[in-house]
N, C-alpha and C positions, 0 to 999 in steps of 0.2 A: 304504773309497770314498773317505776325502778322500786316503791316499797316492796312488794309483790319479790323484787330480784334479791333484797337485801338477807330480807325471810330465808329466803332460801339459802342462802350462804350462809348465812347464822343459823340454820339448821344441820346444814352438810358441817362445818365448824366442830359443833357441838359432838354430833355423829362419830368426828376423826379423835375428836379427844376422848370421847367415851371408850374408843376399841382401840386406843390409844392405854385407855386405864387398863383397861381388862389384860390386853397382855404382859402390862408391869407385872401386875399381881400376878397372872399367871407365870411369867417369869418366877419373881419373887417365892414360889410356893412351889415350884418344881424344880429349882436350883435344891433344893436341901433334899430331898427324895433320893432312895440309894441306898440309905444306913438310915438302921432302925433301930427305933431305943436303945437300949443302955450297951456304950461297945465296947471295946478292953481296946488298949494300946500295946504296940507290938513296935521295936527299930530294926533298920536292918544297918550296916555299913556300905558303903559304896565307894570305889577309886575317885569316880567318875560321873558325877550324878544330872551335866548337863544342861540343859533349861527349865528340870523340874523345880517346882513351883511350891510351897503352900499350897494346900487347895485341890493338887491335880488329881486326879481320880486313881482310887485302887481297884484293880480289875481281876478276878479269877473266869476262868473260860470264856473274858468280853460282857462278864454282867460286873455293873459298880458294887463293890462289897467297903468299900473306906474311902478315904483321904485321906492325903500327907497333913500330916499338922504342923508339921516344922523341920526345919535340916539344919542343921549347926555342923562346925568343922569339930574334929578330935584336935586336940591341942598334937599330943604324943603321935600319932598314928599318920595325922593328917588324909583321915577318910572321911568320909560327910559320911553324916550320923540324920539317917531321915528317921522320923517315929510317925506312926499312919494309927490311925483311928479307926477299927474295924467294925461292921457288925456285929452284936453281940449273939445271931444268932447263926454264926459262919464260923466254924472252927475248922482250924487248916493243921494240920501233922505238924509236928514239929520241926519235920526236913524238907518243909518247901521253899523251892527254891523264887526270889522275887526277882525281877530285871524290869529294868527302864527302857519302854522302848515310848517310839514317836507312836503319833496320832496322823500325820503327813507329812511328807518332804519341808512343809512351810512350815513347821512346828506343832508346837503342844506336845510334852508328853507327858504318858503317866507311867505304875507301876504295874505290871502283870506279874500276877501268882502263881507258880506253878505248883501243885499241890503235893507232895510229897506222898509216899506209904508208909509211912511211923503210926504204929500203935496210939501215938503219947500226939496231942497236939499242944501249939504254945499256947505258953500259959499268957494272963494279960502281965504284962512288962518285960516280956522277954525277945528274945534276937532274934530273927532270921539268921542261919548263917549261909547260906549258901545265894550269893550277889552276886547280880551282871549285873556293870551300869553302864552309862549312857553311850552309845556311838557317835564319835562325829561325824555326818555324812561327809559333809567338807572335806575333810581331810581322808575319807576315802577315796572320794571323787579326785581329788588334786593328785594321789599315790596314783589313782588309772591313767589318770592324764599325762602326767611324769613324773615315774616312775624315776627314782635314785640307783644309778646304775654306781658297785661300789669305786673304789679308786681303784686308777692303775697301780698294782705292785712293782717293786722293780724286777726284774730278770732274774730269775735262781740260776748261781752261778753256784757248780760241780765241781768243786774240790778233788784231782785227783793222787791221789797217797804218791808222794813221795817216793823215788827208787830207796833203797837200802844202800846207803855209803858201805866201800871197804871190800866188796865181792868184783 
């Protein structure tokens, strides 16, 4: 009887390992989907990137069209330069807007691109000019909970003109 129980436990362990392997293989294959074939790189400058990291999604209308490839600091302007790898089949107008948005309140950020209306498209190596940086939600909540009151100013004194002398 003990022998049969050992075989059942061994079989169940094997099934669990096979299922874990299948999930792992699926995760590896599905992780790279969303950017097809030969893509192109564009960049954008932001005043604040927040928690945006390389590998984050680039989305248009909620659909993944690329990933963030790198984020560096421009030593002259002190702006963050983000480089994006975009799907080669997606042609964005040159006046598109890139905005860093949060996936949820708990974190995770991606770049949402809103296509513009220009007749010409972004070229490989081009730059998205219209950008909106990340918003720090904790600072906003802090400002609501503890609004900054202006420092009291000294009371204004009104000077009365002196009466003319000698009259």
